[in-house]
Backbone as a printed PyTorch tensor [residue, N CA C, xyz], in Angstrom:
tensor([[[  0.8100,  -0.9970,  -0.0330],
         [ -0.0800,  -0.1640,  -0.0280],
         [  0.9730,   1.2030,   0.1280]],

        [[  1.9520,   1.2720,   0.8980],
         [  2.9190,   2.2820,   0.9300],
         [  3.5720,   2.6520,  -0.4220]],

        [[  3.9090,   1.6620,  -1.2470],
         [  4.4490,   1.6160,  -2.4690],
         [  3.1950,   2.2980,  -3.5080]],

        [[  2.0950,   1.9020,  -3.5550],
         [  1.1110,   2.4570,  -4.3460],
         [  1.0080,   3.7470,  -4.3290]],

        [[  0.7290,   4.3230,  -2.8200],
         [  0.4710,   5.6480,  -2.6430],
         [  1.4610,   6.5750,  -2.9290]],

        [[  2.8180,   6.0570,  -2.6140],
         [  3.9470,   7.0080,  -2.8120],
         [  4.1450,   7.0510,  -4.2410]],

        [[  4.0600,   6.0970,  -5.1990],
         [  4.3920,   6.2890,  -6.6600],
         [  3.3590,   6.9230,  -7.2850]],

        [[  1.9890,   6.7010,  -6.8380],
         [  0.9240,   7.6360,  -7.4320],
         [  1.0940,   9.0930,  -7.2190]],

        [[  1.6620,   9.5250,  -6.0570],
         [  1.7680,  10.7910,  -5.6210],
         [  2.9940,  11.5620,  -6.1490]],

        [[  3.8290,  10.7780,  -6.7150],
         [  4.9910,  11.1250,  -7.8230],
         [  4.3900,  11.8230,  -8.8520]],

        [[  3.2100,  11.0190,  -9.5860],
         [  2.6720,  11.5940, -10.6060],
         [  1.9140,  12.9970, -10.2090]],

        [[  1.3860,  12.9980,  -9.2290],
         [  0.6020,  14.2820,  -8.6850],
         [  1.4440,  15.4420,  -8.4430]],

        [[  2.5970,  15.1950,  -7.7940],
         [  3.6500,  16.2620,  -7.5440],
         [  4.1670,  16.7740,  -8.9540]],

        [[  4.2780,  15.8830,  -9.9590],
         [  4.8790,  16.4820, -11.1590],
         [  3.9750,  17.5420, -11.9670]],

        [[  2.8740,  17.5040, -11.5900],
         [  1.9550,  18.4290, -12.6020],
         [  2.0320,  19.8810, -11.8080]],

        [[  2.6680,  20.2480, -10.7660],
         [  2.7430,  21.4100, -10.4260],
         [  4.1540,  22.1340, -10.6260]],

        [[  4.3900,  22.9810, -11.4330],
         [  5.7660,  23.4610, -11.8580],
         [  6.0280,  24.7330, -11.0350]],

        [[  7.3510,  25.1940, -11.2890],
         [  7.6680,  26.5710, -10.5670],
         [  7.4270,  27.6210, -11.3570]],

        [[  6.9180,  28.6540, -10.9480],
         [  6.4020,  29.9020, -11.7210],
         [  7.9610,  30.7050, -11.9410]],

        [[  7.7750,  31.5110, -13.0530],
         [  8.8780,  32.3930, -13.3540],
         [ 10.4130,  32.1010, -13.1270]],

        [[ 11.1410,  32.8530, -12.5610],
         [ 12.6040,  32.5360, -12.7000],
         [ 13.0030,  31.1270, -11.8500]],

        [[ 11.9150,  30.7480, -10.8580],
         [ 12.3270,  29.6150, -10.0070],
         [ 12.4150,  28.1400, -11.0450]],

        [[ 11.8040,  28.3750, -12.0630],
         [ 11.9950,  27.1270, -12.7990],
         [ 13.3730,  26.8800, -13.4940]],

        [[ 14.0650,  28.0690, -13.4590],
         [ 15.7400,  27.7780, -13.7300],
         [ 16.4720,  27.5780, -12.3440]],

        [[ 16.0150,  27.9110, -11.3200],
         [ 16.7890,  27.8600, -10.2710],
         [ 16.6230,  26.3780,  -9.5030]],

        [[ 15.3630,  25.9150,  -9.6640],
         [ 14.9190,  24.7070,  -8.9610],
         [ 15.8730,  23.5820,  -9.4580]],

        [[ 15.9350,  23.3180, -10.8180],
         [ 16.8400,  22.3000, -11.3120],
         [ 18.2290,  22.2680, -10.9590]],

        [[ 18.8290,  23.4800, -10.6140],
         [ 20.2010,  23.6850, -10.2730],
         [ 20.2980,  23.1140,  -8.9070]],

        [[ 19.5230,  23.6930,  -8.0170],
         [ 19.6240,  23.2480,  -6.6210],
         [ 19.3820,  21.6130,  -6.3710]],

        [[ 18.2200,  21.1680,  -7.1050],
         [ 17.9260,  19.6440,  -7.0380],
         [ 19.0780,  18.8560,  -7.5400]],

        [[ 19.6970,  19.1130,  -8.6920],
         [ 20.8720,  18.5450,  -9.1370],
         [ 22.0870,  18.5750,  -8.3640]],

        [[ 22.1610,  19.8380,  -7.8390],
         [ 23.4410,  19.8130,  -7.0840],
         [ 23.1070,  19.1360,  -5.5880]],

        [[ 21.9310,  18.8160,  -5.0310],
         [ 21.8050,  17.9730,  -3.9510],
         [ 22.0320,  16.6010,  -4.3730]],

        [[ 21.3810,  16.1170,  -5.4510],
         [ 21.7240,  14.9280,  -5.8690],
         [ 23.2840,  14.4590,  -6.1270]],

        [[ 23.9410,  15.5030,  -6.5500],
         [ 25.4060,  15.3660,  -6.9440],
         [ 26.0440,  15.1190,  -5.4870]],

        [[ 25.5340,  15.8350,  -4.6020],
         [ 26.2840,  15.7520,  -3.2150],
         [ 25.9180,  14.2060,  -2.7510]],

        [[ 24.6450,  13.9840,  -2.7620],
         [ 24.1500,  12.5800,  -2.3280],
         [ 24.9500,  11.3090,  -2.8220]],

        [[ 25.1610,  11.6070,  -4.2850],
         [ 25.7020,  10.5740,  -5.1580],
         [ 27.3050,  10.3940,  -4.7350]],

        [[ 27.9570,  11.4090,  -4.1020],
         [ 29.1580,  11.1680,  -3.6730],
         [ 29.3700,   9.8540,  -2.6070]],

        [[ 28.3940,   9.7290,  -1.7850],
         [ 28.1480,   8.6850,  -0.7420],
         [ 27.7750,   7.5000,  -1.2000]],

        [[ 26.5640,   7.6070,  -2.1810],
         [ 25.6570,   6.5920,  -2.6830],
         [ 25.3010,   6.9510,  -4.1740]],

        [[ 26.5090,   6.4620,  -4.9440],
         [ 26.3090,   6.9160,  -6.5520],
         [ 25.2370,   5.9710,  -7.1830]],

        [[ 24.7060,   5.1120,  -6.4430],
         [ 23.3260,   4.3390,  -6.9360],
         [ 22.1670,   5.1690,  -6.9970]],

        [[ 22.3830,   6.2530,  -6.3340],
         [ 21.1510,   7.2500,  -6.5620],
         [ 20.8930,   7.8060,  -8.0600]],

        [[ 21.8970,   7.9680,  -8.8530],
         [ 22.1610,   8.2750,  -9.9260],
         [ 21.4810,   7.2990, -11.0940]],

        [[ 21.0500,   7.8850, -12.3750],
         [ 20.6510,   6.8960, -13.1230],
         [ 19.1490,   6.4740, -12.9050]],

        [[ 18.5100,   5.5860, -13.8110],
         [ 16.9590,   5.3620, -13.7320],
         [ 16.7420,   4.2640, -12.7010]],

        [[ 17.6590,   3.3210, -12.3360],
         [ 17.8620,   2.4120, -11.5530],
         [ 17.6840,   1.0080, -12.1200]],

        [[ 17.8220,   0.7760, -13.3550],
         [ 17.8200,  -0.6090, -14.0340],
         [ 18.8840,  -1.3570, -13.5970]],

        [[ 20.1280,  -0.9040, -13.6490],
         [ 21.4320,  -1.6610, -13.0800],
         [ 21.0800,  -2.0190, -11.6810]],

        [[ 20.6810,  -0.9800, -10.8360],
         [ 20.4690,  -1.2800,  -9.4620],
         [ 19.4620,  -2.5170,  -9.2610]],

        [[ 18.5360,  -2.4610,  -9.9930],
         [ 17.4350,  -3.5760, -10.0220],
         [ 17.9380,  -4.9530, -10.2180]],

        [[ 18.8700,  -4.8980, -11.0910],
         [ 19.3850,  -6.1210, -11.6300],
         [ 20.1290,  -6.7690, -10.5470]],

        [[ 21.0220,  -5.7830,  -9.8370],
         [ 21.8070,  -6.2710,  -8.5680],
         [ 20.9950,  -6.7150,  -7.4400]],

        [[ 19.7930,  -6.1760,  -7.1640],
         [ 19.0450,  -6.4200,  -5.9730],
         [ 18.3000,  -7.7770,  -6.4550]],

        [[ 17.9040,  -8.0740,  -7.6310],
         [ 17.4450,  -9.3800,  -8.0320],
         [ 18.3630, -10.4560,  -7.7290]],

        [[ 19.6910, -10.1050,  -7.8790],
         [ 20.7590, -11.1570,  -7.7240],
         [ 21.2830, -11.3160,  -6.3370]],

        [[ 20.5860, -10.5230,  -5.4430],
         [ 20.9560, -10.5460,  -4.1300],
         [ 22.4700,  -9.8680,  -3.8320]],

        [[ 22.6640,  -8.8810,  -4.3370],
         [ 24.0040,  -8.3260,  -4.4790],
         [ 24.2260,  -6.9950,  -3.6350]],

        [[ 23.0500,  -6.6260,  -3.0190],
         [ 23.0190,  -5.2110,  -2.5050],
         [ 22.7130,  -5.6150,  -0.9450]],

        [[ 23.5870,  -4.9890,  -0.0300],
         [ 23.4630,  -5.1480,   1.1730],
         [ 22.3010,  -4.7370,   2.0850]],

        [[ 21.8800,  -4.9620,   3.1140],
         [ 20.7500,  -4.3740,   3.7650],
         [ 20.9570,  -2.7580,   4.0500]],

        [[ 21.9360,  -2.5350,   4.5130],
         [ 22.2360,  -0.9570,   5.0180],
         [ 21.9770,  -0.2220,   3.7540]],

        [[ 22.7080,  -0.5930,   2.5660],
         [ 22.4460,   0.0460,   1.3480],
         [ 21.1410,   0.1760,   0.8240]],

        [[ 20.3650,  -0.8970,   1.0010],
         [ 19.1620,  -1.1570,   0.5270],
         [ 18.2870,  -0.1570,   1.2420]],

        [[ 18.3170,   0.0250,   2.7210],
         [ 17.6750,   0.8580,   3.3580],
         [ 17.6970,   2.4670,   3.0140]],

        [[ 19.2050,   2.6480,   2.8470],
         [ 19.5040,   3.8550,   2.3890],
         [ 18.7080,   4.4770,   1.0140]],

        [[ 18.9150,   3.2930,  -0.0310],
         [ 18.4210,   3.7150,  -1.4260],
         [ 16.8910,   3.7500,  -1.4130]],

        [[ 16.3110,   3.1610,  -0.2580],
         [ 14.6960,   2.9780,  -0.1920],
         [ 14.1790,   4.4840,   0.2590]],

        [[ 15.0800,   5.1200,   0.7120],
         [ 14.5440,   6.5280,   1.0910],
         [ 15.1440,   7.5120,  -0.1760]],

        [[ 16.3420,   7.4990,  -0.7420],
         [ 16.8590,   8.1320,  -1.3760],
         [ 16.4840,   8.2170,  -2.9250]],

        [[ 16.2670,   7.0040,  -3.4400],
         [ 15.7510,   6.8500,  -4.7390],
         [ 14.4520,   7.2480,  -5.0340]],

        [[ 13.2950,   7.2050,  -4.2470],
         [ 12.1910,   7.8290,  -4.5430],
         [ 12.1990,   9.3200,  -4.1270]],

        [[ 13.0190,   9.9040,  -3.2340],
         [ 13.1230,  11.3330,  -2.9640],
         [ 13.6870,  11.9140,  -4.0040]],

        [[ 14.7040,  11.3230,  -4.6340],
         [ 15.2790,  11.7040,  -5.9830],
         [ 14.4300,  11.9330,  -6.8560]],

        [[ 13.6750,  10.9350,  -7.2020],
         [ 12.4480,  11.0110,  -8.3210],
         [ 11.6240,  12.0860,  -8.2190]],

        [[ 11.1010,  12.0960,  -6.8170],
         [ 10.0850,  13.0620,  -6.8440],
         [ 10.6360,  14.5850,  -6.8350]],

        [[ 11.8440,  14.9890,  -6.2230],
         [ 12.4400,  16.2390,  -6.2580],
         [ 12.6960,  16.5910,  -7.8440]],

        [[ 13.2060,  15.5200,  -8.6300],
         [ 13.5800,  15.8450,  -9.8460],
         [ 12.1320,  16.0800, -10.7270]],

        [[ 11.2200,  15.4730, -10.6140],
         [  9.8380,  15.7060, -11.4210],
         [  9.2860,  17.0120, -10.7380]],

        [[  9.4320,  17.3690,  -9.4410],
         [  8.8310,  18.5800,  -9.0140],
         [  9.7090,  19.5990,  -9.2790]],

        [[ 11.0010,  19.6950,  -9.6210],
         [ 11.7150,  20.7390, -10.1200],
         [ 11.7350,  21.0380, -11.5730]],

        [[ 11.1500,  19.8680, -12.3950],
         [ 10.9140,  20.1910, -13.8480],
         [ 12.0660,  19.4350, -14.5690]],

        [[ 13.0770,  18.8120, -13.7550],
         [ 14.1290,  17.8870, -14.5020],
         [ 13.2870,  16.7630, -15.2790]],

        [[ 13.7890,  16.5490, -16.5090],
         [ 12.9650,  15.5940, -17.3660],
         [ 13.4960,  14.3110, -17.0200]],

        [[ 12.6260,  13.3080, -16.8850],
         [ 12.8660,  11.9880, -16.6030],
         [ 11.6100,  11.1030, -16.4410]],

        [[ 11.7280,   9.9120, -16.6060],
         [ 10.7280,   8.9650, -16.5480],
         [ 10.2800,   8.3960, -15.1180]],

        [[  8.9430,   7.4550, -15.2430],
         [  8.7500,   7.1450, -13.9830],
         [  8.5260,   5.6590, -13.8990]],

        [[  8.7300,   5.1230, -15.3290],
         [  8.4320,   3.5830, -15.4340],
         [  9.5580,   2.8410, -14.6390]],

        [[ 10.7820,   3.1610, -14.9830],
         [ 12.0650,   2.3670, -14.2400],
         [ 12.2120,   2.6760, -12.7310]],

        [[ 11.9790,   3.9970, -12.5070],
         [ 12.1660,   4.4750, -10.9140],
         [ 10.9400,   3.6400, -10.2110]],

        [[  9.7540,   3.3450, -10.6860],
         [  8.7870,   2.7040, -10.0130],
         [  9.1460,   1.0610,  -9.7820]],

        [[  9.5600,   0.7780, -10.9480],
         [ 10.2310,  -0.8090, -10.6310],
         [ 11.4160,  -0.8620,  -9.7280]],

        [[ 12.0880,   0.1320,  -9.7130],
         [ 13.2660,   0.1870,  -8.7950],
         [ 12.9190,   0.3710,  -7.5240]],

        [[ 12.0330,   1.1630,  -7.1930],
         [ 11.3900,   1.2900,  -5.9300],
         [ 10.6740,  -0.0190,  -5.2360]],

        [[ 10.0060,  -0.7240,  -6.1950],
         [  9.5040,  -1.9610,  -5.7050],
         [ 10.5120,  -3.1200,  -5.6100]],

        [[ 11.3430,  -2.9190,  -6.2760],
         [ 12.5420,  -3.8800,  -5.9440],
         [ 13.2090,  -3.6320,  -4.5880]],

        [[ 13.3350,  -2.4650,  -4.1450],
         [ 14.2750,  -2.0290,  -3.0150],
         [ 13.0250,  -2.4340,  -1.8880]],

        [[ 11.9190,  -2.0530,  -1.8750],
         [ 11.0370,  -2.3720,  -0.9170],
         [ 10.6630,  -3.7380,  -0.5730]],

        [[ 10.7580,  -4.5480,  -1.8850],
         [ 10.7000,  -5.9250,  -1.7590],
         [ 11.7780,  -6.7280,  -1.0330]],

        [[ 12.9450,  -6.1260,  -1.4450],
         [ 13.9550,  -6.6930,  -0.8340],
         [ 14.4440,  -6.4910,   0.4860]],

        [[ 13.9440,  -5.2730,   0.9050],
         [ 14.0310,  -4.9230,   2.2290],
         [ 12.9750,  -5.7170,   3.2810]],

        [[ 11.8980,  -6.1100,   2.5730],
         [ 10.8990,  -6.9920,   3.2510],
         [ 11.2740,  -8.3610,   3.2220]],

        [[ 12.1220,  -8.6530,   2.0510],
         [ 12.5940, -10.0510,   2.1680],
         [ 13.5990, -10.4020,   3.2830]],

        [[ 14.5880,  -9.3190,   3.4910],
         [ 15.5500,  -9.4600,   4.6060],
         [ 14.7280,  -9.7090,   5.9350]],

        [[ 13.8380,  -8.8210,   6.1240],
         [ 12.9910,  -8.8880,   7.4180],
         [ 12.1030, -10.3910,   7.5090]],

        [[ 11.8070, -10.7690,   6.1960],
         [ 10.9480, -12.1710,   6.2350],
         [ 12.0390, -13.3160,   6.4320]],

        [[ 13.4300, -13.2640,   5.8690],
         [ 14.2400, -14.1800,   5.9540],
         [ 14.7600, -14.3580,   7.4370]],

        [[ 14.5930, -13.4210,   8.2700],
         [ 15.0970, -13.2810,   9.8120],
         [ 14.1240, -14.2660,  10.4370]],

        [[ 12.7290, -14.2210,   9.8910],
         [ 11.7180, -15.0590,  10.6770],
         [ 11.6960, -16.4760,   9.8600]],

        [[ 11.8970, -16.4900,   8.5280],
         [ 11.8270, -17.7280,   7.8440],
         [ 12.9900, -17.9650,   7.0360]],

        [[ 14.0680, -18.4580,   7.5560],
         [ 15.2660, -18.5950,   6.9820],
         [ 15.0760, -19.4760,   5.5570]],

        [[ 16.0600, -18.9700,   4.6190],
         [ 16.0030, -19.5780,   3.3360],
         [ 15.3270, -19.1810,   2.2570]],

        [[ 14.5600, -17.8440,   2.5600],
         [ 13.9070, -17.3270,   1.4260],
         [ 14.6730, -16.0520,   1.0320]],

        [[ 15.1530, -16.3880,  -0.4240],
         [ 16.1200, -15.0800,  -0.7970],
         [ 15.3890, -13.8460,  -1.0590]],

        [[ 16.0230, -12.8530,  -0.5970],
         [ 15.6270, -11.4290,  -0.7540],
         [ 15.3810, -10.9760,  -2.1710]],

        [[ 16.2250, -11.4730,  -3.0530],
         [ 16.1720, -11.2870,  -4.4060],
         [ 14.6900, -11.7050,  -4.9640]],

        [[ 14.1430, -12.8240,  -4.6520],
         [ 13.0790, -13.2770,  -5.2250],
         [ 11.7800, -12.2420,  -4.6630]],

        [[ 11.8700, -11.7250,  -3.4020],
         [ 10.8750, -10.9430,  -2.8770],
         [ 11.0020,  -9.5210,  -3.6370]],

        [[ 12.2520,  -9.4070,  -3.8960],
         [ 12.5560,  -7.9430,  -4.5770],
         [ 11.8980,  -7.9730,  -5.8910]],

        [[ 11.8650,  -9.3600,  -6.7520],
         [ 11.2680,  -9.3910,  -8.0980],
         [  9.7230,  -9.3040,  -7.9800]],

        [[  9.0950,  -9.7360,  -6.7200],
         [  7.6420,  -9.4580,  -6.5310],
         [  7.4110,  -8.1650,  -6.2510]],

        [[  8.0440,  -7.6230,  -5.4920],
         [  7.6850,  -6.0910,  -5.1060],
         [  7.9040,  -5.1790,  -6.2810]],

        [[  8.8590,  -5.4760,  -7.1070],
         [  9.0670,  -4.6200,  -8.4280],
         [  7.9370,  -4.8560,  -9.2950]],

        [[  7.2700,  -6.1440,  -9.3220],
         [  6.1360,  -6.5220, -10.1930],
         [  4.9390,  -5.8080,  -9.6820]],

        [[  4.8340,  -5.9090,  -8.2880],
         [  3.5700,  -5.4070,  -7.4120],
         [  3.3840,  -3.7770,  -7.8520]],

        [[  4.6260,  -3.1410,  -7.7710],
         [  4.4760,  -1.6680,  -7.8300],
         [  4.5710,  -1.1940,  -9.2390]],

        [[  5.0940,  -1.9040, -10.2520],
         [  4.8170,  -1.7910, -11.4740],
         [  3.4890,  -1.7820, -12.1750]],

        [[  2.7920,  -2.8580, -11.6020],
         [  1.5350,  -3.1780, -11.9250],
         [  0.5570,  -2.2010, -11.2780]],

        [[  0.6590,  -1.8560,  -9.9580],
         [ -0.0760,  -0.7560,  -9.2860],
         [  0.1150,   0.5270, -10.1210]],

        [[  1.3560,   1.0490, -10.4290],
         [  1.4260,   2.2510, -10.8850],
         [  1.0310,   2.5040, -12.1460]],

        [[  1.4200,   1.3260, -13.1590],
         [  0.8190,   1.5950, -14.5560],
         [ -0.4790,   0.9520, -14.6140]],

        [[ -0.9360,   0.2470, -13.9110],
         [ -2.3130,  -0.4800, -13.9210],
         [ -2.1370,  -1.1480, -15.1590]],

        [[ -1.1510,  -2.0190, -15.5110],
         [ -1.0490,  -2.9060, -16.5300],
         [ -0.4690,  -4.3600, -16.0250]],

        [[ -1.1930,  -4.8710, -15.4710],
         [ -0.4550,  -6.1790, -14.7250],
         [  0.1490,  -7.1410, -15.6420]],

        [[ -0.3660,  -7.4030, -16.7960],
         [ -0.1300,  -8.0250, -17.8960],
         [  1.4800,  -7.7880, -18.4500]],

        [[  1.5380,  -6.5660, -18.8630],
         [  2.9140,  -6.0970, -19.3610],
         [  3.8080,  -6.0980, -18.2090]],

        [[  3.5960,  -5.9740, -16.9160],
         [  4.4330,  -5.9620, -15.6970],
         [  4.8080,  -7.4960, -15.7140]],

        [[  4.1710,  -8.6330, -15.7970],
         [  4.4310,  -9.6990, -15.6450],
         [  5.4230, -10.0970, -16.8390]],

        [[  5.1400,  -9.7570, -17.7930],
         [  6.1090, -10.1780, -19.1840],
         [  7.2240,  -9.4410, -18.8680]],

        [[  7.4270,  -8.1320, -18.4240],
         [  8.5180,  -7.5280, -18.3390],
         [  9.3530,  -8.2050, -17.4130]],

        [[  8.8130,  -8.5510, -16.1320],
         [  9.7120,  -9.2700, -15.2030],
         [ 10.3110, -10.5460, -15.8130]],

        [[  9.4840, -11.0950, -16.4060],
         [ 10.1970, -12.4840, -17.0790],
         [ 11.1060, -12.2910, -18.0130]],

        [[ 11.0470, -11.0090, -18.6570],
         [ 12.1680, -10.7570, -19.7350],
         [ 13.4650, -10.1320, -19.1120]],

        [[ 13.1410,  -9.3100, -18.0910],
         [ 14.1370,  -8.7730, -17.4370],
         [ 14.9880,  -9.3780, -16.7140]],

        [[ 14.8020, -10.7680, -15.9340],
         [ 15.3150, -11.5100, -15.3810],
         [ 16.0590, -12.6670, -16.0320]],

        [[ 15.4310, -13.1220, -17.1620],
         [ 15.9570, -13.9480, -17.9020],
         [ 15.7790, -15.5120, -17.1860]],

        [[ 15.0140, -15.5060, -16.1410],
         [ 15.0550, -16.8770, -15.2640],
         [ 13.8850, -17.8510, -16.0400]],

        [[ 13.9410, -18.9710, -15.4450],
         [ 13.0280, -19.8240, -15.7640],
         [ 11.4870, -19.3200, -15.4640]],

        [[ 10.5170, -20.0590, -15.8810],
         [  9.1390, -19.6160, -15.7250],
         [  8.5510, -20.2320, -14.5770]],

        [[  9.2600, -20.9140, -13.5340],
         [  8.7790, -21.5090, -12.3420],
         [  8.0020, -20.4390, -11.4630]],

        [[  8.3310, -19.3410, -11.5000],
         [  7.9330, -18.2640, -10.5580],
         [  6.7380, -17.5530, -11.0340]],

        [[  6.1220, -17.9480, -12.1550],
         [  5.1290, -17.2420, -12.8700],
         [  3.8750, -16.9130, -12.3840]],

        [[  3.4920, -17.8680, -11.4620],
         [  2.1040, -18.0130, -10.8160],
         [  2.2680, -16.8800,  -9.6140]],

        [[  3.3040, -16.8890,  -8.7230],
         [  3.3630, -15.7340,  -7.8560],
         [  3.2260, -14.2750,  -8.3990]],

        [[  4.0850, -14.3900,  -9.8070],
         [  4.0270, -12.8660, -10.4470],
         [  2.6380, -12.4650, -10.7960]],

        [[  1.8820, -13.5310, -11.2170],
         [  0.5940, -13.0880, -11.7580],
         [ -0.3100, -12.8110, -10.6040]],

        [[ -0.2850, -13.6430,  -9.3840],
         [ -1.0620, -13.2040,  -8.3340],
         [ -0.8010, -11.8570,  -7.6940]],

        [[  0.4410, -11.6260,  -7.5480],
         [  0.8520, -10.1880,  -6.8750],
         [  0.5110,  -9.1920,  -7.7440]],

        [[  0.7110,  -9.3010,  -9.1680],
         [  0.3340,  -8.1090, -10.1080],
         [ -1.2780,  -8.1300, -10.1290]],

        [[ -1.8580,  -9.1940, -10.1450],
         [ -3.4250,  -8.8160, -10.0550],
         [ -3.9450,  -8.2390,  -8.8580]],

        [[ -3.2020,  -8.7050,  -7.5710],
         [ -3.6160,  -7.9790,  -6.3830],
         [ -3.2780,  -6.7150,  -6.1440]],

        [[ -2.0550,  -6.2090,  -6.7190],
         [ -1.6490,  -4.8830,  -6.6050],
         [ -2.5800,  -3.9080,  -7.5850]],

        [[ -3.0010,  -4.5530,  -8.5790],
         [ -3.4700,  -3.7340,  -9.5120],
         [ -4.9490,  -3.3690,  -8.8520]],

        [[ -5.6160,  -4.3150,  -8.4510],
         [ -7.0470,  -4.3660,  -7.8450],
         [ -6.9460,  -3.2440,  -6.5210]],

        [[ -6.0320,  -3.2160,  -5.7830],
         [ -5.8060,  -2.4650,  -4.5940],
         [ -5.6170,  -0.8860,  -5.0250]],

        [[ -4.6930,  -0.9130,  -6.2170],
         [ -4.3640,   0.4310,  -6.6650],
         [ -5.6150,   1.0160,  -7.0800]],

        [[ -6.3900,   0.4310,  -8.0670],
         [ -7.6900,   0.8050,  -8.5190],
         [ -8.4620,   1.1410,  -7.5040]],

        [[ -8.6670,   0.5720,  -6.5000],
         [ -9.5980,   0.8930,  -5.3600],
         [ -9.3560,   2.1820,  -4.6790]],

        [[ -7.7980,   2.5250,  -4.7160],
         [ -7.6010,   3.5510,  -4.0850],
         [ -7.4140,   5.0220,  -5.0380]],

        [[ -7.0160,   4.7020,  -6.1730],
         [ -6.9160,   5.8090,  -7.2550],
         [ -7.1230,   5.0910,  -8.3660]],

        [[ -8.2570,   5.4980,  -9.2470],
         [ -8.4680,   4.8370, -10.5360],
         [ -7.5490,   5.1240, -11.5420]],

        [[ -6.9700,   6.2420, -11.4300],
         [ -5.8790,   6.5310, -12.1960],
         [ -4.3430,   6.1530, -12.2950]],

        [[ -3.6920,   5.6940, -13.5690],
         [ -2.4130,   5.1190, -13.4850],
         [ -1.5200,   6.3790, -12.9360]],

        [[ -0.2290,   6.1830, -13.0360],
         [  0.8550,   7.1420, -12.4190],
         [  0.9100,   8.0840, -13.6550]],

        [[  0.6910,   7.7790, -14.9210],
         [  0.5570,   8.7480, -16.0430],
         [ -0.6210,   9.5440, -15.9650]],

        [[ -1.7780,   9.0750, -16.0080],
         [ -3.0210,   9.9360, -15.8630],
         [ -3.0490,  10.7310, -14.6640]],

        [[ -2.3040,  10.4140, -13.7040],
         [ -2.2490,  11.3000, -12.5210],
         [ -1.9080,  12.6550, -12.4730]],

        [[ -0.8800,  12.6980, -13.6880],
         [ -0.1840,  13.9210, -14.0360],
         [ -1.0820,  14.9510, -14.7970]],

        [[ -2.2220,  14.4600, -15.2320],
         [ -3.1240,  15.2540, -15.8830],
         [ -4.1940,  15.8470, -14.9650]],

        [[ -4.6640,  16.7580, -15.4410],
         [ -5.7870,  17.5580, -14.7930],
         [ -7.2610,  16.7740, -15.0340]],

        [[ -8.1690,  16.9190, -14.1450],
         [ -9.5030,  16.4040, -14.4810],
         [-10.0110,  17.1570, -15.8330]],

        [[ -9.6440,  18.3700, -16.1760],
         [-10.1700,  18.8550, -17.3900],
         [ -9.3590,  18.1250, -18.6390]],

        [[ -8.1020,  17.9300, -18.4470],
         [ -7.3270,  17.2610, -19.4790],
         [ -7.8260,  15.6470, -19.8190]],

        [[ -8.2070,  15.0250, -18.6600],
         [ -8.7280,  13.7460, -18.7650],
         [-10.0230,  13.5170, -19.4670]],

        [[-10.9790,  14.5250, -18.9270],
         [-12.2080,  14.5850, -19.6350],
         [-12.1600,  15.0420, -21.1090]],

        [[-11.2030,  15.8870, -21.6070],
         [-10.9520,  16.3570, -22.8800],
         [-10.3410,  15.0100, -23.8360]],

        [[ -9.6100,  14.1200, -22.9880],
         [ -9.2850,  12.9140, -23.7660],
         [-10.4560,  12.1220, -23.9600]],

        [[-11.0940,  11.9020, -23.0240],
         [-12.2400,  11.0310, -23.2020],
         [-13.1600,  11.4910, -24.3470]],

        [[-13.4350,  12.9040, -24.2470],
         [-14.2100,  13.0980, -25.2480],
         [-13.8140,  12.9820, -26.8290]],

        [[-12.5150,  13.0490, -26.6770],
         [-11.8600,  12.8630, -28.1580],
         [-12.1870,  11.4980, -28.3900]],

        [[-11.5730,  10.5430, -27.5290],
         [-12.0080,   9.0880, -27.8780],
         [-13.3530,   8.5700, -28.1380]],

        [[-14.3700,   9.4290, -27.5550],
         [-15.8360,   9.0830, -27.8810],
         [-16.2690,   9.7930, -29.3050]],

        [[-15.4960,  10.9270, -29.7880],
         [-15.9720,  11.2630, -30.9370],
         [-15.2560,  10.5660, -31.9740]],

        [[-14.0540,   9.8160, -31.8300],
         [-13.3550,   9.0560, -32.9150],
         [-14.4030,   8.0100, -33.7210]],

        [[-14.9790,   7.1600, -33.0060],
         [-16.0140,   6.1640, -33.6800],
         [-17.1070,   7.0150, -34.6670]],

        [[-17.5030,   7.8900, -34.2260],
         [-18.5520,   8.7080, -34.9720],
         [-17.8290,   9.3530, -36.3950]],

        [[-16.4250,   9.7380, -36.1420],
         [-15.8080,  10.5300, -37.2330],
         [-15.4500,   9.4760, -38.4850]],

        [[-15.2850,   8.1930, -38.0640],
         [-14.8970,   7.1980, -39.0910],
         [-16.1170,   6.3460, -39.4310]],

        [[-17.3410,   6.6890, -38.7910],
         [-18.4820,   5.8870, -39.2210],
         [-18.8190,   4.4500, -38.5830]],

        [[-18.0720,   4.4020, -37.3690],
         [-18.3570,   2.9750, -36.5620],
         [-19.6170,   3.3050, -35.7520]],

        [[-20.4720,   2.2180, -35.9080],
         [-21.5960,   2.4890, -35.0240],
         [-21.2910,   2.0080, -33.5420]],

        [[-21.8740,   2.8460, -32.6140],
         [-21.5030,   2.4760, -31.2020],
         [-22.7090,   1.6480, -30.6230]]])
């Protein structure tokens, strides 16, 4: 639930820009802070794809995981809020991997033998499904991204379906639609409704 709410709010925060001269100052400040943080935690830079691969392979320690669990979403939010161009797809995946791996370490303390990397994979799939509200594409992407066998496809399907249902009950819009105003969404819906009439398709 935390992952769903946080990632959806990234899209909402990105809708408000800085007026006037602040739009030039804000990116400089944010990127400067990000550069300072990257001296100690270089993993904060980039979209997180390489970091996710390391997490899936259990090659990231618990302390670094906990630090990046705070820093990576914060960096994404600040960059989007300041107007620095960037995507939301891979950062969402990385946040899910970080959260899943952190919970995996906690779970392995209670139930030894459970690899945190596997729970990181489930966490990435859950957050990706919830934020994009595309469970099928999230499952396919996880299979292609890891290159593993298909033995874990059932947990992926279950977690993707469950996270999407929860996300839609909390916020019916995806992380991309959340960046649009209600007027923009209504305008797009009207355009979709008008298209069948323009090409002569009966409704």
